[in-house]
C-alpha positions as CSV (number, residue, x, y, z in Angstrom):
1,X,197.2,142.2,78.8
2,X,198.1,142.4,82.4
3,X,195.8,141.5,85.2
4,X,195.6,145.2,86.2
5,X,194.7,146.3,82.7
6,X,192.1,143.6,82.4
7,X,190.6,144.4,85.9
8,X,190.5,148.1,85.0
9,X,188.7,147.4,81.7
10,X,186.2,145.1,83.4
11,X,185.6,147.7,86.1
12,X,185.1,150.5,83.6
13,X,182.7,148.5,81.5
14,X,180.6,147.6,84.6
15,X,180.6,151.0,86.1
16,X,178.5,152.9,83.5
17,X,175.3,151.8,81.8
18,X,174.7,152.7,78.1
19,X,172.2,155.4,79.2
20,X,174.8,156.9,81.5
21,X,177.4,156.9,78.7
22,X,175.0,158.6,76.3
23,X,174.0,161.2,78.9
24,X,177.6,162.1,79.6
25,X,178.3,162.3,75.9
26,X,175.3,164.7,75.4
27,X,176.6,166.8,78.3
28,X,180.0,167.0,76.7
29,X,178.4,168.0,73.4
30,X,176.4,170.7,75.1
31,X,179.3,172.1,77.2
32,X,182.2,171.7,74.9
33,X,181.2,171.4,71.3
34,X,178.1,173.7,71.4
35,X,179.1,175.7,74.4
36,X,182.5,176.6,73.0
37,X,181.0,176.9,69.5
38,X,183.5,174.4,68.1
39,X,181.1,173.2,65.4
40,X,178.5,175.6,64.0
41,X,176.3,172.7,62.9
42,X,176.0,170.9,66.2
43,X,173.4,173.0,68.0
44,X,170.7,172.7,65.4
45,X,170.9,168.9,65.0
46,X,171.2,168.5,68.8
47,X,168.0,170.6,69.4
48,X,166.1,168.6,66.7
49,X,167.3,165.3,68.3
50,X,168.9,164.3,65.0
51,X,172.0,162.9,66.5
52,X,172.1,159.1,66.9
53,X,174.0,157.9,69.9
54,X,175.2,154.3,70.0
55,X,177.4,152.6,72.7
56,X,179.4,149.8,71.2
57,X,180.0,146.6,73.3
58,X,183.1,145.8,71.2
59,X,186.0,144.2,73.0
60,X,188.4,144.1,70.0
61,X,189.4,146.5,67.3
62,X,187.8,144.2,64.8
63,X,184.5,144.3,66.6
64,X,184.7,148.0,66.9
65,X,185.4,148.3,63.2
66,X,182.4,146.2,62.4
67,X,180.2,148.3,64.7
68,X,181.5,151.5,62.9
69,X,180.7,150.0,59.5
70,X,177.2,149.2,60.6
71,X,176.6,152.7,61.9
72,X,178.1,154.2,58.7
73,X,175.6,152.2,56.8
74,X,172.7,153.5,59.0
75,X,174.0,157.0,58.4
76,X,174.2,156.5,54.6
77,X,170.6,155.4,54.5
78,X,169.3,158.1,56.8
79,X,166.8,160.7,55.7
80,X,168.5,164.1,56.2
81,X,165.0,165.7,56.9
82,X,164.5,163.5,60.1
């Protein structure tokens, strides 16, 4: 990794809080996915607050894969009525 790439990653990570990342993701969901009707199921689960948003602190592909596995386990155990 070059110094420039590392600096860019450090700056990007320090620029946005988890709450800001989630807020921007929700905005994208509302404008793009729901607004353009890209997924017919998105609006109802969004309105019911049934979408779980998690920001991963992973720094490597392995850490990201572990976070993904953990979230898939949470999803598998979730009650679809909630």
